C-alpha positions in Angstrom: 46.5 10.8 -7.6 44.8 7.4 -7.2 41.2 6.9 -6.4 40.4 5.3 -3.1 39.5 1.6 -3.4 36.1 0.5 -2.0 36.3 -1.5 1.2 35.4 -5.2 1.0 32.0 -4.5 2.7 30.9 -2.1 0.0 31.3 -4.7 -2.7 29.3 -7.4 -1.1 26.4 -5.3 0.4 24.1 -8.3 0.5 26.2 -10.1 2.9 26.8 -7.1 5.1 24.6 -7.5 8.3 24.3 -3.7 8.7 22.7 -3.3 5.2 18.9 -2.6 5.3 16.5 -5.1 3.8 17.4 -5.0 0.1 14.1 -6.5 -0.9 11.9 -3.7 0.4 11.5 -0.6 -1.4 11.9 2.9 0.1 8.2 3.2 0.2 7.8 0.0 2.2 6.5 -2.2 -0.6 8.3 -5.3 -1.6 8.8 -8.8 -0.4 8.4 -9.0 3.3 11.4 -10.8 4.9 11.1 -11.6 8.6 14.0 -11.3 11.0 15.6 -14.5 11.9 14.2 -16.3 14.9 15.4 -19.3 16.8 13.2 -22.5 16.6 13.5 -23.1 20.3 11.8 -20.8 23.0 9.2 -18.2 22.3 8.9 -16.2 19.1 8.6 -12.5 18.8 4.9 -13.0 19.0 5.1 -14.6 22.5 4.2 -18.1 21.4 6.5 -21.0 20.5 7.0 -21.6 16.7 6.9 -25.4 17.0 4.6 -27.6 19.1 6.2 -30.3 21.3 5.3 -33.0 18.6 7.3 -31.1 15.9 4.3 -29.4 14.1 4.2 -25.7 13.5 2.1 -23.9 16.0 -1.1 -22.7 14.4 -1.2 -19.7 16.8 2.2 -18.6 15.5 1.0 -18.8 11.9 -2.1 -16.8 12.8 0.0 -14.1 14.4 2.4 -14.2 11.5 -0.4 -13.7 8.9 -1.9 -10.9 11.1 1.3 -9.1 11.0 1.7 -9.4 7.3 -1.9 -8.3 6.8 -1.3 -5.2 9.0 2.0 -4.4 7.2 0.0 -4.6 3.8 -2.7 -2.3 5.1 -0.1 0.2 6.3 1.7 0.1 2.9 -1.5 0.6 1.1 -2.5 3.6 3.3 0.9 5.3 2.8 0.9 4.7 -0.9 -2.7 6.2 -1.2 -1.7 9.2 0.9 1.3 9.8 -1.4 -0.8 9.5 -4.5 -3.4 11.9 -3.1 -0.6 14.4 -2.1 0.9 14.2 -5.6 -2.6 14.8 -7.2 -3.2 17.8 -5.0 0.1 19.3 -5.9 -0.5 18.6 -9.6 2.5 16.3 -10.0 0.8 13.0 -10.5 0.1 12.8 -14.2 2.4 13.1 -17.2 0.4 16.1 -18.4 1.3 17.8 -15.0 5.0 17.2 -15.7 4.8 18.5 -19.2 2.8 21.6 -18.1 5.5 22.4 -15.5 8.6 21.8 -17.7 7.3 23.0 -21.1 4.1 24.9 -20.5 0.7 24.6 -22.0 1.0 22.7 -25.3 -1.6 21.9 -28.0 -4.6 23.9 -29.0 -6.8 25.2 -26.3 -10.4 26.2 -26.0 -9.7 29.5 -27.6 -8.6 27.8 -30.9 -11.7 25.7 -31.0 -14.1 28.6 -30.2 -12.6 30.8 -32.8 -14.0 28.8 -35.7 -10.8 28.6 -37.8 
């Protein structure tokens, strides 16, 4: 039996328009890439990107910075919540992993208290 060949879209995922943003990690962190917007008309923020004289609209830049700041705050909040959840479940440190997979290792308090 022959194995099925991958379709052309599977080989060039970066050119596939249905592919999610490949520069963002699953947790949301990563390089923020905007969706494409036309230079004419209003932007997604409700203000034009360019002024009539050709300069970039300062109101557009302010809205863009605000969105980036809000996304950064959201990412930081979710990462901190994930970190706290891992700590509360005792899965955050390497010692927690070793304790779960191997068990308690090394000499404990009993050894030091015995005076040997």
